[in-house]
C-alpha positions in Angstrom: 12.1 19.5 -1.5 14.7 20.8 1.1 16.8 17.9 3.2 16.8 17.8 7.0 18.4 20.1 8.8 20.6 17.9 11.2 22.5 21.1 12.9 19.6 22.2 14.6 17.6 20.3 17.9 15.1 22.1 19.8 16.0 22.9 23.5 13.4 21.1 25.0 12.7 17.6 25.8 9.4 17.1 26.7 6.7 18.2 24.6 4.4 20.0 26.4 7.7 22.9 26.4 7.5 23.3 23.0 6.7 26.3 20.7 4.5 27.0 17.3 8.2 27.9 16.1 9.4 24.3 17.4 6.4 22.4 15.7 6.9 24.0 12.4 10.7 23.6 11.9 10.2 19.6 13.3 7.0 19.6 11.5 9.6 20.2 8.1 11.9 18.0 9.2 9.9 15.2 9.6 8.2 15.6 6.0 11.9 16.2 4.4 13.0 12.9 6.0 10.2 10.6 5.4 9.2 11.9 1.9 13.3 11.5 1.0 13.4 8.2 1.7 9.6 6.7 1.2 10.1 4.6 -2.3 13.0 3.4 -1.0 11.6 2.1 2.2 8.7 0.8 0.6 10.8 -1.3 -2.1 12.8 -2.8 1.1 9.5 -3.7 2.8 8.1 -5.3 -1.0 11.8 -6.7 -0.8 10.5 -8.7 2.9 8.5 -10.6 0.7 11.1 -12.7 -0.9 11.7 -16.0 0.6 10.1 -19.5 0.6 7.1 -20.3 -1.4 4.8 -21.8 1.6 3.4 -24.2 -1.0 3.0 -21.9 -3.8 4.8 -22.0 -7.5 6.2 -18.3 -6.2 6.8 -16.4 -3.4 4.8 -13.4 -2.7 7.1 -11.3 -4.1 7.2 -12.3 -7.4 3.3 -12.8 -7.2 3.2 -8.6 -6.0 6.1 -8.0 -9.0 3.7 -10.5 -11.2 0.5 -8.4 -10.1 2.1 -5.1 -11.1 3.3 -6.1 -14.5 0.1 -7.7 -15.5 -1.5 -4.0 -14.7 0.8 -1.9 -16.3 0.3 -4.4 -19.7 -2.6 -3.8 -19.4 -2.8 -0.3 -19.3 -4.5 0.5 -15.9 -4.2 3.2 -14.0 -0.8 5.2 -12.4 -2.8 4.5 -9.0 -3.7 1.0 -9.6 -0.4 -0.6 -10.9 1.4 1.2 -7.8 -1.7 -0.8 -5.5 -0.8 -4.0 -7.3 2.8 -3.6 -6.3 2.6 -2.8 -2.9 -0.8 -4.8 -2.5 0.6 -7.5 -0.3 2.8 -5.6 1.6 1.1 -5.7 4.8 2.2 -9.7 4.8 5.6 -8.6 5.8 4.1 -6.6 9.3 1.0 -6.9 9.5 -0.2 -10.7 8.8 -3.6 -10.4 10.4 -4.3 -7.8 8.6 -2.5 -7.1 5.6 -5.1 -5.5 3.2 -6.2 -2.6 5.8 -2.1 -2.4 6.1 -1.6 -2.2 2.6 -4.5 0.2 2.2 -3.1 2.2 4.9 0.0 2.8 3.2 -1.4 4.2 0.0 -4.7 6.2 1.1 -2.9 9.4 0.9 -1.6 9.3 -2.5 -4.0 7.2 -4.6 -7.9 7.8 -5.3 -10.5 6.8 -3.2 -11.5 3.8 -5.7 -8.3 1.9 -5.5 -7.7 2.4 -1.8 -11.0 0.9 -1.5 -10.2 -2.1 -3.4 -6.9 -2.7 -1.9 -8.6 -2.5 2.0 -11.5 -5.0 0.6 -9.2 -7.5 -1.8 -8.6 -10.0 1.0 -12.3 -10.6 1.7 -13.0 -10.6 -2.4 -9.4 -13.3 -2.6 -11.4 -15.3 -0.6 -13.9 -15.6 -3.6 -11.4 -18.5 -4.6 -10.9 -20.6 -1.9 -12.8 -20.1 1.3 -15.5 -22.2 0.9 -12.4 -24.5 0.3 -11.6 -23.8 4.4 -15.4 -24.0 5.5 -15.6 -20.3 4.6 -18.4 -18.0 2.5 -16.7 -17.5 -0.5 -19.7 -15.2 -1.3 -18.7 -12.6 1.8 -18.0 -10.0 -1.0 -21.3 -9.7 -1.5 -21.9 -7.5 1.6 -19.9 -5.1 -0.6 -22.3 -5.4 -3.3 -23.8 -2.0 -2.9 -20.2 -0.3 -3.0 -19.3 1.3 -6.3 -16.0 0.0 -6.0 -17.4 -3.6 -5.9 -16.8 -4.6 -9.5 -13.6 -2.8 -9.3 -12.7 -4.9 -6.6 -13.4 -8.1 -7.9 -11.8 -7.2 -11.5 -8.9 -6.6 -9.5 -8.8 -9.9 -8.1 -9.7 -11.9 -11.0 -6.6 -10.3 -13.1 -4.2 -9.1 -10.8 -4.5 -11.7 -7.3 -6.2 -15.4 -7.6 -3.8 -15.6 -11.2 -0.6 -14.1 -10.7 1.2 -17.4 -9.1 3.0 -18.2 -12.4 6.7 -19.3 -12.5 6.4 -19.1 -16.5 5.2 -15.2 -16.8 7.8 -12.7 -17.3 7.5 -10.3 -14.3 9.2 -6.9 -14.7 12.0 -5.8 -11.8 10.6 -4.1 -8.8 13.0 -1.1 -10.2 11.0 -0.8 -13.6 8.2 0.6 -11.3 10.4 2.9 -9.9 9.5 6.1 -11.7 6.0 5.0 -11.2 6.1 4.8 -7.3 8.1 8.1 -7.5 5.6 9.7 -9.3 2.4 8.7 -6.9 4.5 8.9 -3.7 5.6 12.4 -4.2 2.1 13.8 -4.6 0.9 15.8 -1.9 -1.1 13.5 1.3 -4.8 13.6 0.6 -5.6 13.0 4.1 -4.3 15.3 7.4 -0.9 13.8 8.9 -2.5 13.6 12.1 -6.5 13.5 13.3 -8.2 16.0 14.2 -9.6 15.5 18.3 -13.3 14.5 18.5 -15.4 17.3 19.2 -17.0 16.2 22.7 -20.4 15.7 22.5 
């Protein structure tokens, strides 16, 4: 991967004046820069989950390490292990929709099933506690026809609801570095920018 060219800048201050050559250059600069630091940035965001346990036996950071450690030791796919590590990363910057935020981070790099599981894990996790708060623990049933329903049930059972054990021997975040490097070095499966809708 080429390093960003820090000596060259475009000649304009408004995007409307850019040329195709300018945007090819800027796109390559941006891609090189964000890809170079992506895994470091994700691990730094994950570290934002360190802190008070908020009543749980462990904090959200150790919960994430435990989720990924269990998934790795159970022989789950590389995609699922990476997702287990990062499944709650959205808690650090999007607490009201952490599942969607975490899934959006993963979507370009993981398989469709893994993305779906992380996008829906918050609702599926509710099976274990929604009814104690006056909610519907069976809200996940609305997705029963999804081909990924069982995988999400399994994820929450084996790598989420049970990952609050302070005695469990978690692996360290850096132990997952090679796996994250593999996942996040893949070509993106989604376009960098969505095409504009066709007028009807």
